[in-house]
VOBA-1610 file (N, C-alpha, C; in pm, whole numbers, padded with zeros to 5 digits, always signed):
BEGIN
Met+04086+03265+00381Met+04035+03137+00310Met+04125+03095+00204Glu+04118+02972+00174Glu+04206+02901+00078Glu+04132+02822-00018Phe+04152+02839-00144Phe+04083+02773-00258Phe+04197+02681-00342Ala+04168+02558-00358Ala+04243+02478-00449Ala+04207+02518-00600Phe+04292+02560-00679Phe+04264+02609-00809Phe+04321+02506-00913Phe+04225+02438-00970Phe+04270+02319-01056Phe+04278+02355-01209Asp+04368+02280-01282Asp+04383+02315-01429Asp+04422+02455-01450Ala+04520+02497-01370Ala+04576+02638-01369Ala+04670+02641-01490Lys+04659+02768-01559Lys+04747+02810-01662Lys+04807+02945-01617Ser+04922+02966-01692Ser+04999+03079-01659Ser+04912+03211-01677Tyr+04825+03210-01764Tyr+04721+03326-01783Tyr+04614+03340-01689Asp+04603+03243-01605Asp+04502+03247-01494Asp+04548+03325-01383Arg+04669+03314-01348Arg+04725+03353-01218Arg+04720+03498-01193Pro+04767+03585-01276Pro+04782+03724-01254Pro+04650+03802-01189Ser+04532+03771-01262Ser+04402+03834-01226Ser+04359+03765-01091Phe+04368+03628-01085Phe+04320+03567-00962Phe+04406+03611-00832Glu+04540+03610-00853Glu+04628+03653-00740Glu+04590+03796-00700Lys+04562+03882-00803Lys+04532+04027-00766Lys+04407+04029-00679Tyr+04286+03975-00743Tyr+04175+03991-00668Tyr+04168+03903-00533Gly+04249+03796-00540Gly+04248+03713-00416Gly+04336+03785-00295Lys+04432+03846-00339Lys+04508+03934-00243Lys+04430+04051-00183Glu+04359+04120-00275Glu+04264+04222-00216Glu+04152+04173-00123Ser+04121+04039-00150Ser+04011+03990-00072Ser+04043+03903+00042Gly+04161+03873+00058Gly+04206+03786+00155Gly+04177+03635+00136Ile+04186+03603+00006Ile+04176+03466-00047Ile+04290+03415-00112Thr+04336+03299-00058Thr+04476+03239-00119Thr+04434+03146-00214Phe+04475+03150-00339Phe+04451+03040-00443Phe+04576+02957-00449Lys+04561+02819-00433Lys+04662+02730-00431Lys+04643+02668-00569Phe+04753+02706-00665Phe+04737+02669-00810Phe+04796+02524-00826Tyr+04712+02442-00907Tyr+04766+02308-00948Tyr+04738+02304-01092Glu+04838+02253-01167Glu+04825+02234-01321Glu+04729+02114-01341Thr+04726+02019-01248Thr+04643+01905-01270Thr+04490+01931-01282Lys+04413+01858-01345Lys+04261+01872-01354Lys+04213+01802-01214Leu+04097+01853-01182Leu+04019+01789-01070Leu+03960+01661-01112Asn+03990+01554-01053Asn+03927+01428-01060Asn+03917+01347-00930Glu+03869+01227-00945Glu+03870+01156-00804Glu+04003+01129-00738Asp+04114+01118-00821Asp+04241+01110-00766Asp+04307+01228-00708Thr+04271+01338-00778Thr+04334+01469-00736Thr+04263+01553-00629Ala+04144+01508-00604Ala+04061+01580-00507Ala+04110+01600-00377Lys+04210+01511-00342Lys+04272+01521-00201Lys+04362+01634-00192Leu+04401+01695-00300Leu+04481+01812-00306Leu+04408+01933-00237Ala+04267+01927-00227Ala+04183+02032-00166Ala+04181+02013-00019Thr+04227+01919+00039Thr+04221+01894+00180Thr+04252+02012+00249Gly+04166+02059+00341Gly+04184+02181+00426Gly+04148+02302+00364Cys+04113+02302+00247Cys+04071+02434+00172Cys+03921+02446+00190Asp+03890+02577+00183Asp+03748+02610+00192Asp+03656+02578+00060Gly+03742+02570-00050Gly+03658+02545-00181Gly+03768+02507-00284Val+03712+02478-00398Val+03794+02456-00513Val+03743+02548-00630Cys+03830+02588-00704Cys+03814+02656-00830Cys+03835+02578-00953Val+03744+02561-01039Val+03754+02461-01141Val+03708+02521-01278Phe+03757+02457-01386Phe+03722+02500-01529Phe+03644+02395-01593Val+03625+02423-01721Val+03542+02330-01812Val+03579+02189-01812Asn+03704+02143-01800Asn+03741+02014-01819Asn+03762+01938-01687Asp+03733+02016-01575Asp+03751+01944-01441Asp+03630+01858-01427Thr+03646+01747-01349Thr+03544+01650-01324Thr+03483+01670-01180Val+03339+01701-01170Val+03281+01727-01042Val+03166+01636-01039Asp+03192+01504-01051Asp+03083+01406-01051Asp+03055+01366-00904Ala+02974+01264-00878Ala+02938+01215-00751Ala+03061+01171-00674Ala+03159+01094-00721Ala+03264+01041-00670Ala+03355+01163-00618Val+03375+01254-00702Val+03458+01363-00667Val+03392+01452-00554Ile+03265+01477-00572Ile+03191+01559-00460Ile+03211+01491-00330Asp+03211+01350-00328Asp+03222+01278-00191Asp+03366+01299-00148Arg+03461+01299-00241Arg+03609+01317-00183Arg+03623+01475-00139Leu+03560+01564-00206Leu+03565+01702-00174Leu+03503+01726-00031Cys+03396+01671-00006Cys+03314+01671+00119Cys+03415+01615+00234Asp+03472+01500+00194Asp+03561+01440+00307Asp+03676+01527+00328Ala+03722+01603+00223Ala+03828+01697+00253Ala+03804+01829+00307Gly+03673+01844+00348Gly+03634+01960+00426Gly+03589+02074+00329Val+03582+02049+00209Val+03542+02157+00104Val+03398+02196+00117Lys+03370+02322+00102Lys+03230+02372+00113Lys+03170+02430-00007Met+03274+02489-00095Met+03231+02560-00212Met+03292+02505-00344Val+03236+02505-00452Val+03278+02490-00586Val+03264+02614-00671Ala+03377+02682-00694Ala+03358+02804-00779Ala+03403+02780-00918Leu+03298+02759-01013Leu+03328+02746-01155Leu+03377+02884-01206Arg+03495+02885-01275Arg+03529+03011-01338Arg+03503+03007-01491Cys+03381+02962-01519Cys+03331+02958-01657Cys+03179+02973-01643Ala+03106+02985-01755Ala+02966+02981-01758Ala+02903+02843-01773Gly+02971+02752-01835Gly+02904+02620-01855Gly+02921+02536-01724Tyr+02829+02444-01703Tyr+02835+02357-01584Tyr+02795+02217-01603Asn+02800+02181-01722Asn+02755+02042-01753Asn+02862+01930-01695Asn+02978+01967-01663Asn+03070+01889-01588Asn+03046+01873-01436Val+02936+01914-01382Val+02906+01923-01246Val+02786+01847-01224Asp+02775+01755-01138Asp+02656+01688-01100Asp+02587+01759-00991Leu+02493+01858-01046Leu+02431+01954-00948Leu+02334+01880-00858Lys+02272+01780-00913Lys+02167+01698-00822Lys+02240+01640-00713Tyr+02363+01572-00733Tyr+02420+01506-00622Tyr+02490+01611-00530Ala+02525+01736-00567Ala+02585+01829-00490Ala+02491+01899-00405Lys+02371+01896-00428Lys+02266+01962-00347Lys+02280+01923-00210Gly+02282+02027-00122Gly+02288+01993+00027Gly+02429+01960+00071Lys+02524+01938-00015Lys+02663+01897+00018Lys+02754+02015-00011Leu+02750+02079-00126Leu+02854+02182-00172Leu+02759+02305-00227Ile+02811+02430-00209Ile+02753+02534-00272Ile+02830+02569-00408Val+02750+02551-00509Val+02811+02563-00655Val+02783+02690-00710Phe+02871+02765-00766Phe+02839+02887-00834Phe+02934+02905-00955His+02889+02989-01060His+02961+03006-01180His+02965+03158-01219Val+03026+03177-01334Val+03060+03305-01388Val+02972+03309-01519Pro+02836+03360-01499Pro+02744+03357-01623Pro+02776+03438-01740Ala+02861+03538-01708Ala+02906+03621-01824Ala+03021+03686-01782Tyr+03133+03675-01881Tyr+03263+03731-01844Tyr+03290+03837-01950Ser+03280+03799-02083Ser+03281+03888-02192Ser+03221+03830-02296Pro+03097+03872-02327Pro+03026+03811-02454Pro+03106+03851-02577Tyr+03164+03970-02573Tyr+03229+04015-02693Tyr+03350+03938-02727Ala+03426+03874-02629Ala+03537+03790-02655Ala+03505+03669-02730Val+03394+03605-02692Val+03343+03492-02763Val+03295+03522-02899Ala+03188+03617-02906Ala+03133+03652-03022Ala+03228+03701-03129Glu+03334+03773-03088Glu+03433+03833-03193Glu+03519+03712-03238His+03544+03630-03147His+03622+03509-03192His+03559+03419-03299Ala+03415+03404-03272Ala+03340+03330-03374Ala+03341+03391-03510Met+03332+03540-03506Met+03345+03605-03639Met+03485+03597-03697Ala+03581+03598-03613Ala+03724+03590-03665Ala+03740+03452-03736Met+03689+03347-03676Met+03711+03221-03726Met+03635+03210-03868Leu+03512+03279-03868Leu+03428+03261-03996Leu+03495+03346-04099Leu+03540+03462-04077Leu+03623+03539-04180Leu+03746+03475-04223Thr+03825+03415-04121Thr+03943+03341-04162Thr+03913+03237-04263Ser+03805+03160-04230Ser+03763+03041-04299Ser+03726+03077-04452Ile+03630+03161-04455Ile+03563+03183-04582Ile+03661+03281-04691Arg+03759+03358-04616Arg+03845+03421-04693Arg+03983+03377-04702Arg+03998+03255-04655Arg+04122+03164-04663Arg+04245+03248-04613Ile+04226+03320-04506Ile+04332+03400-04443Ile+04439+03320-04387His+04402+03210-04324His+04496+03122-04265His+04597+03043-04368Lys+04535+03022-04481Lys+04618+02962-04604Lys+04708+03061-04669Ala+04645+03184-04670Ala+04716+03299-04737Ala+04844+03327-04653Tyr+04828+03322-04521Tyr+04944+03352-04426Tyr+05049+03261-04443Ile+05012+03127-04459Ile+05118+03036-04476Ile+05186+03038-04618Arg+05101+03075-04719Arg+05161+03072-04859Arg+05250+03192-04875Thr+05208+03312-04824Thr+05301+03423-04845Thr+05434+03423-04768Arg+05438+03338-04661Arg+05550+03338-04590Arg+05662+03255-04674Asp+05604+03168-04770Asp+05706+03108-04858Asp+05716+03188-04996Phe+05671+03317-04984Phe+05683+03403-05106Phe+05607+03363-05220Asn+05499+03293-05186Asn+05396+03230-05297Asn+05280+03335-05289Phe+05275+03409-05399Phe+05161+03512-05404Phe+05047+03485-05493Ser+05039+03352-05529Ser+04931+03302-05610Ser+04800+03320-05533Leu+04681+03355-05604Leu+04555+03346-05539Leu+04475+03240-05574Asn+04532+03133-05632Asn+04451+03011-05677Asn+04401+02943-05543Gly+04275+02907-05548Gly+04214+02841-05435Gly+04172+02932-05333Phe+04173+03059-05337Phe+04142+03165-05240Phe+04020+03220-05257Thr+03927+03190-05359Thr+03800+03251-05378Thr+03709+03220-05255Gly+03668+03333-05197Gly+03564+03313-05095Gly+03432+03359-05139Phe+03343+03419-05038Phe+03218+03475-05065Phe+03190+03583-04970Asp+03100+03674-05020Asp+03054+03786-04934Asp+02974+03741-04809Leu+02993+03799-04693Leu+02885+03774-04603Leu+02770+03861-04617His+02774+03974-04685His+02668+04067-04692His+02559+03992-04776Gly+02435+03997-04715Gly+02325+03938-04777Gly+02294+03789-04748Lys+02396+03733-04679Lys+02373+03592-04638Lys+02289+03580-04508Thr+02236+03458-04495Thr+02152+03450-04377Thr+02234+03368-04256Met+02231+03430-04149Met+02310+03380-04042Met+02201+03321-03942Gly+02209+03193-03916Gly+02125+03125-03826Gly+02204+03116-03677Ile+02138+03179-03583Ile+02202+03182-03442Ile+02123+03097-03357Val+02195+02993-03302Val+02119+02894-03199Val+02156+02945-03066Gly+02065+03008-02989Gly+02087+03056-02856Gly+02111+03212-02844Met+02023+03275-02802Met+02021+03422-02814Met+02038+03482-02668Gly+02134+03431-02602Gly+02177+03493-02471Gly+02262+03606-02490Lys+02344+03653-02395Lys+02425+03761-02420Lys+02527+03755-02542Ile+02587+03635-02541Ile+02677+03597-02651Ile+02611+03613-02791Gly+02503+03530-02802Gly+02432+03533-02922Gly+02387+03659-02973Arg+02342+03742-02889Arg+02303+03886-02916Arg+02404+03968-02966Val+02523+03966-02906Val+02646+04032-02939Val+02690+04001-03085Phe+02683+03852-03104Phe+02711+03803-03239Phe+02618+03854-03344Ala+02490+03854-03297Ala+02392+03913-03404Ala+02423+04053-03438Gln+02460+04136-03339Gln+02499+04271-03378Gln+02612+04283-03468Ile+02723+04197-03437Ile+02835+04189-03536Ile+02792+04151-03681Cys+02705+04060-03689Cys+02656+04005-03815Cys+02580+04111-03900Lys+02502+04197-03815Lys+02419+04302-03879Lys+02500+04399-03933Gly+02627+04420-03873Gly+02720+04518-03929Gly+02782+04477-04070Phe+02774+04348-04088Phe+02816+04284-04214Phe+02705+04275-04319Gly+02591+04335-04278Gly+02485+04337-04371Gly+02400+04206-04389Met+02417+04108-04285Met+02363+03981-04294Met+02216+03975-04252Lys+02143+03879-04295Lys+02001+03859-04238Lys+02017+03766-04118Ile+01946+03805-04007Ile+01952+03721-03901Ile+01827+03639-03863Ile+01838+03512-03852Ile+01731+03431-03802Ile+01787+03358-03682Ala+01698+03330-03574Ala+01739+03285-03448Ala+01653+03187-03399Tyr+01712+03099-03316Tyr+01638+03000-03243Tyr+01685+03000-03084Asp+01577+03015-03003Asp+01603+03019-02865Asp+01486+02954-02793Lys+01523+02872-02680Lys+01408+02803-02613Lys+01309+02912-02542Phe+01363+03027-02522Phe+01279+03132-02458Phe+01303+03262-02554Pro+01243+03278-02664Pro+01278+03384-02742Pro+01215+03516-02688Ser+01302+03619-02709Ser+01277+03748-02672Ser+01360+03853-02733Gly+01304+03965-02753Gly+01389+04081-02811Gly+01341+04088-02965Asp+01389+04190-03032Asp+01359+04220-03175Asp+01442+04144-03271Tyr+01414+04021-03281Tyr+01480+03929-03383Tyr+01387+03845-03438Glu+01420+03783-03562Glu+01319+03697-03638Glu+01355+03552-03573Phe+01266+03493-03477Phe+01280+03372-03416Phe+01212+03274-03510Val+01268+03159-03517Val+01209+03040-03606Val+01235+02926-03534Glu+01163+02817-03575Glu+01189+02687-03513Glu+01329+02636-03555Leu+01379+02534-03478Leu+01517+02504-03515Leu+01532+02433-03648Gly+01438+02362-03683Gly+01430+02295-03818Gly+01430+02386-03930Glu+01359+02500-03913Glu+01356+02603-04020Glu+01481+02666-04011Leu+01547+02693-03903Leu+01683+02755-03902Leu+01781+02672-03981Phe+01790+02544-03952Phe+01872+02460-04025Phe+01841+02450-04180Lys+01725+02471-04213Lys+01699+02466-04360Lys+01724+02592-04432Lys+01718+02716-04365Lys+01724+02847-04433Lys+01869+02911-04431Ala+01931+02868-04311Ala+02060+02955-04297Ala+02184+02911-04375Asp+02248+03017-04422Asp+02381+02979-04496Asp+02486+02946-04404Ile+02482+03010-04288Ile+02582+02997-04189Ile+02517+02960-04053Ile+02558+02877-03969Ile+02493+02848-03838Ile+02597+02858-03737Ser+02557+02941-03631Ser+02647+02950-03525Ser+02589+02925-03386Leu+02655+02827-03308Leu+02592+02778-03179Leu+02640+02868-03062His+02547+02912-02980His+02560+02985-02866His+02461+02952-02748Cys+02461+02819-02736Cys+02370+02763-02646Cys+02434+02679-02537Pro+02376+02653-02417Pro+02442+02559-02329Pro+02422+02411-02372Leu+02505+02325-02313Leu+02495+02175-02337Leu+02408+02124-02225Thr+02288+02066-02275Thr+02187+01999-02192Thr+02161+01869-02253Lys+02068+01794-02197Lys+02015+01670-02256Lys+01951+01708-02389Glu+01884+01818-02391Glu+01800+01852-02524Glu+01892+01898-02628Thr+02012+01964-02593Thr+02095+02007-02700Thr+02210+01916-02729Asp+02227+01815-02653Asp+02342+01718-02681Asp+02319+01660-02830His+02429+01671-02913His+02415+01631-03049His+02301+01690-03127Met+02279+01819-03095Met+02170+01877-03184Met+02201+01890-03325Ile+02324+01891-03354Ile+02373+01880-03502Ile+02431+01729-03507Asp+02367+01643-03581Asp+02396+01520-03606Asp+02373+01478-03764Glu+02373+01350-03791Glu+02358+01314-03933Glu+02225+01356-03983Thr+02101+01353-03913Thr+01983+01377-03954Thr+01969+01534-03979Thr+02011+01611-03881Thr+02006+01762-03900Thr+02097+01805-04005Ile+02204+01757-04026Ile+02311+01810-04130Ile+02240+01792-04260Gln+02170+01673-04287Gln+02104+01647-04410Gln+01991+01751-04446Lys+01943+01823-04337Lys+01831+01920-04346Lys+01888+02062-04390Met+02022+02073-04383Met+02079+02205-04402Met+02113+02240-04538Lys+02136+02354-04576Lys+02176+02381-04717Lys+02300+02324-04752Lys+02319+02279-04869Lys+02445+02229-04908Lys+02541+02331-04915Gly+02663+02309-04855Gly+02764+02399-04824Gly+02762+02491-04719Val+02674+02448-04626Val+02657+02532-04507Val+02788+02544-04421Val+02799+02657-04356Val+02920+02679-04275Val+02862+02659-04140Ile+02938+02591-04043Ile+02900+02574-03917Ile+03001+02629-03820Ile+02965+02700-03719Ile+03056+02756-03614Ile+03009+02717-03484Asn+03100+02667-03399Asn+03074+02620-03257Asn+03174+02677-03171Thr+03129+02787-03077Thr+03222+02837-02973Thr+03152+02798-02842Ser+03071+02714-02822Ser+02986+02681-02709Ser+03029+02564-02635Arg+02984+02452-02662Arg+03031+02326-02612Arg+03043+02217-02724Gly+03144+02137-02724Gly+03179+02041-02812Gly+03069+01944-02847Ala+03002+01892-02750Ala+02901+01785-02762Ala+02774+01834-02825Leu+02759+01959-02851Leu+02651+02002-02929Leu+02638+01953-03073Ile+02761+01913-03124Ile+02796+01866-03247Ile+02833+01710-03237Asp+02766+01634-03320Asp+02823+01484-03333Asp+02939+01501-03422Ala+03058+01477-03371Ala+03184+01505-03445Ala+03202+01418-03579Glu+03165+01282-03545Glu+03168+01192-03665Glu+03068+01220-03769Ala+02955+01272-03734Ala+02851+01300-03848Ala+02903+01431-03909Leu+02960+01532-03844Leu+03020+01651-03892Leu+03127+01599-03995Leu+03221+01518-03961Leu+03314+01472-04044Leu+03268+01410-04184Glu+03159+01321-04170Glu+03096+01262-04284Glu+03027+01369-04371Gly+02972+01476-04298Gly+02910+01587-04372Gly+03009+01664-04460Ile+03128+01686-04403Ile+03228+01767-04479Ile+03285+01665-04583Lys+03300+01542-04566Lys+03342+01452-04686Lys+03245+01442-04788Ser+03123+01454-04757Ser+03015+01436-04863Ser+02992+01575-04928Arg+03059+01691-04877Arg+03039+01819-04932Arg+02912+01881-04892Gln+02838+01815-04799Gln+02715+01878-04745Gln+02737+01995-04655Val+02840+01983-04586Val+02908+02097-04505Val+03017+02160-04576Gly+03004+02283-04602Gly+03118+02370-04670Gly+03229+02399-04590Ala+03205+02432-04468Ala+03329+02445-04376Ala+03280+02440-04227Ala+03371+02429-04147Ala+03336+02423-03991Ala+03445+02501-03928Cys+03400+02573-03823Cys+03480+02651-03740Cys+03461+02620-03596Leu+03551+02540-03536Leu+03530+02479-03408Leu+03629+02531-03309Asp+03570+02592-03200Asp+03666+02631-03093Asp+03645+02531-02981Val+03553+02433-02987Val+03534+02330-02887Val+03512+02197-02966Tyr+03527+02090-02891Tyr+03523+01948-02948Tyr+03468+01863-02845Glu+03386+01762-02880Glu+03328+01693-02778Glu+03408+01596-02698Glu+03537+01566-02743Glu+03624+01484-02667Glu+03751+01557-02642Glu+03735+01698-02605Glu+03841+01773-02588Glu+03915+01770-02450Ser+03849+01707-02358Ser+03889+01723-02222Ser+04048+01672-02192Glu+04084+01570-02266Glu+04225+01531-02238Glu+04323+01583-02346Leu+04276+01685-02423Leu+04364+01734-02530Leu+04374+01894-02520Phe+04249+01967-02517Phe+04266+02108-02533Phe+04334+02161-02402Phe+04404+02278-02425Phe+04484+02343-02319Phe+04625+02279-02305Glu+04650+02168-02359Glu+04786+02108-02354Glu+04860+02112-02483Asp+04993+02076-02472Asp+05079+02087-02588Asp+05113+01938-02633Phe+05057+01891-02731Phe+05078+01754-02783Phe+05148+01758-02918Ser+05234+01870-02942Ser+05284+01897-03068Ser+05395+01783-03105Gly+05450+01717-02997Gly+05548+01625-03021Gly+05493+01473-03007His+05366+01464-03019His+05298+01334-02985His+05201+01303-03100Ile+05168+01157-03111Ile+05070+01127-03197Ile+04931+01113-03137Ile+04830+01188-03195Ile+04702+01201-03134Ile+04626+01065-03169Asp+04559+01022-03054Asp+04486+00887-03076Asp+04348+00907-03123Asp+04292+01037-03109Asp+04156+01090-03159Asp+04160+01087-03311Asp+04118+00984-03381Asp+04127+00987-03535Asp+04023+01089-03583Ile+03914+01103-03529Ile+03806+01201-03570Ile+03878+01340-03563Leu+03918+01386-03445Leu+03973+01508-03442Leu+04096+01538-03540Ala+04186+01436-03555Ala+04304+01438-03640Ala+04243+01447-03782Arg+04139+01389-03835Arg+04081+01387-03968Arg+04016+01524-03980Leu+03944+01579-03882Leu+03886+01716-03887Leu+03987+01820-03921Ile+04104+01812-03832Ile+04202+01913-03850Ile+04276+01904-03983Ser+04272+01783-04034Ser+04340+01769-04170Ser+04267+01825-04286Met+04128+01852-04259Met+04055+01905-04374Met+04078+02030-04402Pro+04092+02075-04533Pro+04128+02217-04557Pro+04020+02323-04527Asn+03904+02271-04506Asn+03786+02368-04492Asn+03738+02366-04339Val+03841+02325-04253Val+03807+02321-04108Val+03917+02396-04032Ile+03855+02484-03939Ile+03954+02543-03853Ile+03916+02509-03712Val+04021+02465-03646Val+04005+02423-03506Val+04091+02517-03415Thr+04027+02580-03311Thr+04111+02646-03210Thr+04079+02589-03088Ser+04172+02579-02980Ser+04164+02501-02860Ser+04098+02578-02742His+03954+02600-02774His+03867+02659-02668His+03943+02787-02604Gln+03971+02875-02714Gln+04028+03004-02675Gln+03931+03127-02702Ala+03822+03102-02725Ala+03725+03206-02766Ala+03713+03307-02644Phe+03726+03256-02526Phe+03716+03342-02400Phe+03836+03416-02366Leu+03955+03390-02436Leu+04063+03424-02375Leu+04127+03583-02418Thr+04047+03676-02350Thr+04101+03812-02368Thr+04142+03867-02232Glu+04207+03967-02229Glu+04243+04034-02096Glu+04120+04075-02017Glu+04027+04126-02086Glu+03900+04177-02028Glu+03830+04056-01974Ala+03813+03946-02033Ala+03736+03829-01994Ala+03818+03766-01878Leu+03948+03753-01876Leu+04017+03689-01763Leu+04002+03784-01642Asn+04001+03911-01664Asn+03987+04003-01537Asn+03846+03991-01486Asn+03743+03980-01566Asn+03608+03971-01524Asn+03582+03831-01459Ile+03631+03729-01510Ile+03625+03588-01453Ile+03679+03590-01314Ala+03805+03645-01297Ala+03860+03647-01152Ala+03787+03736-01056Glu+03738+03857-01108Glu+03666+03930-01025Glu+03517+03892-00974Thr+03465+03828-01077Thr+03321+03756-01056Thr+03337+03646-00959Thr+03439+03563-00986Thr+03453+03437-00902Thr+03485+03473-00757Val+03574+03574-00732Val+03605+03623-00600Val+03475+03681-00533Asn+03411+03763-00606Asn+03297+03832-00552Asn+03182+03714-00521Asn+03184+03612-00597Asn+03088+03500-00569Asn+03125+03446-00432Ile+03251+03416-00410Ile+03297+03361-00289Ile+03265+03453-00169Leu+03294+03571-00170Leu+03274+03668-00073Leu+03118+03683-00033Glu+03034+03669-00153Glu+02887+03673-00116Glu+02850+03552-00043Val+02898+03438-00072Val+02873+03322-00005Val+02902+03323+00140Val+03024+03372+00160Val+03083+03390+00313Val+02985+03485+00391Lys+02935+03589+00313Lys+02867+03688+00396Lys+02732+03654+00414Thr+02652+03594+00305Thr+02505+03575+00312Thr+02479+03419+00313Gly+02562+03331+00274Gly+02539+03195+00263Gly+02494+03145+00131Gln+02491+03241+00047Gln+02464+03209-00107Gln+02504+03308-00205Ser+02495+03292-00317Ser+02542+03379-00428Ser+02442+03392-00531Gln+02434+03511-00585Gln+02340+03536-00698Gln+02363+03449-00829Asn+02495+03410-00826Asn+02516+03318-00935Asn+02536+03167-00895Gln+02469+03144-00781Gln+02466+02986-00744Gln+02378+02917-00832Leu+02438+02788-00851Leu+02370+02688-00934Leu+02282+02572-00837Ser+02177+02538-00904Ser+02104+02438-00838Ser+02038+02343-00944Val+01981+02234-00903Val+01923+02132-00992Val+01815+02204-01090Lys+01755+02301-01042Lys+01640+02367-01113Lys+01704+02436-01244Asp+01838+02456-01247Asp+01904+02531-01351Asp+01924+02438-01462
//
């Protein structure tokens, strides 16, 4: 079997080449993202392997079908970039629902600690042999209220990490379960000192943090997002930071990231004024969708993706298959 592998990076290849070779699957790696113009690269392939910023809309689905493609293998958990309704009956779509909840949860905590203890600024300052502590006063996590939106595998691992710091946990989930204090979303926004997002992007969650909800939050709230960029209205967040309503933001995702993240623009002028202004803020940390990036996660992503493919070949479906009801 052959799969066209879009948006390929150097760190993707080793694990996919390993599991592909063991399973008789050849991955043809392309650095370009999947879109209507590049779909023809999949001609003759059994399927495509795509990531978060690849486009799998109706036009692309038609091109893939014309190219003889039968499967879309998402090597990620999120699938908001796929038109599942249009794909029904045309393509078998499956994803990797969990690769390493520890990777994402630990990255969320790493960003939080870096932000509130000014570690990123201390690193820069001491490299210039400046050992002043002015401007570095942070605050204890112990005793603070962490509001977690989305209590799936990642949210629960993050909750355990926060418990280790002696934090109080309140949570919101559409389908609450487990031994946690679940509250309504409005109450969480009102009570939490820190809010961390661990939910999928849907019509219901799109811009769940906007101008209105930010005003309901505690003054000086810290917001963490390692899920999907469009959960937050970036312009509203920027205004919240400027007005001092938001005390800090830790963003591993951004709603307009698709043309920027995973690429090197260090020698270019960025046209996205909102992102440029967010990055310029002293209380904002932006990482480029790297929360998933650990050796363990990359290995699990490749292994699960290959197993999904083999399962479809053997039985005609996968336990990780996606459909419109999802």
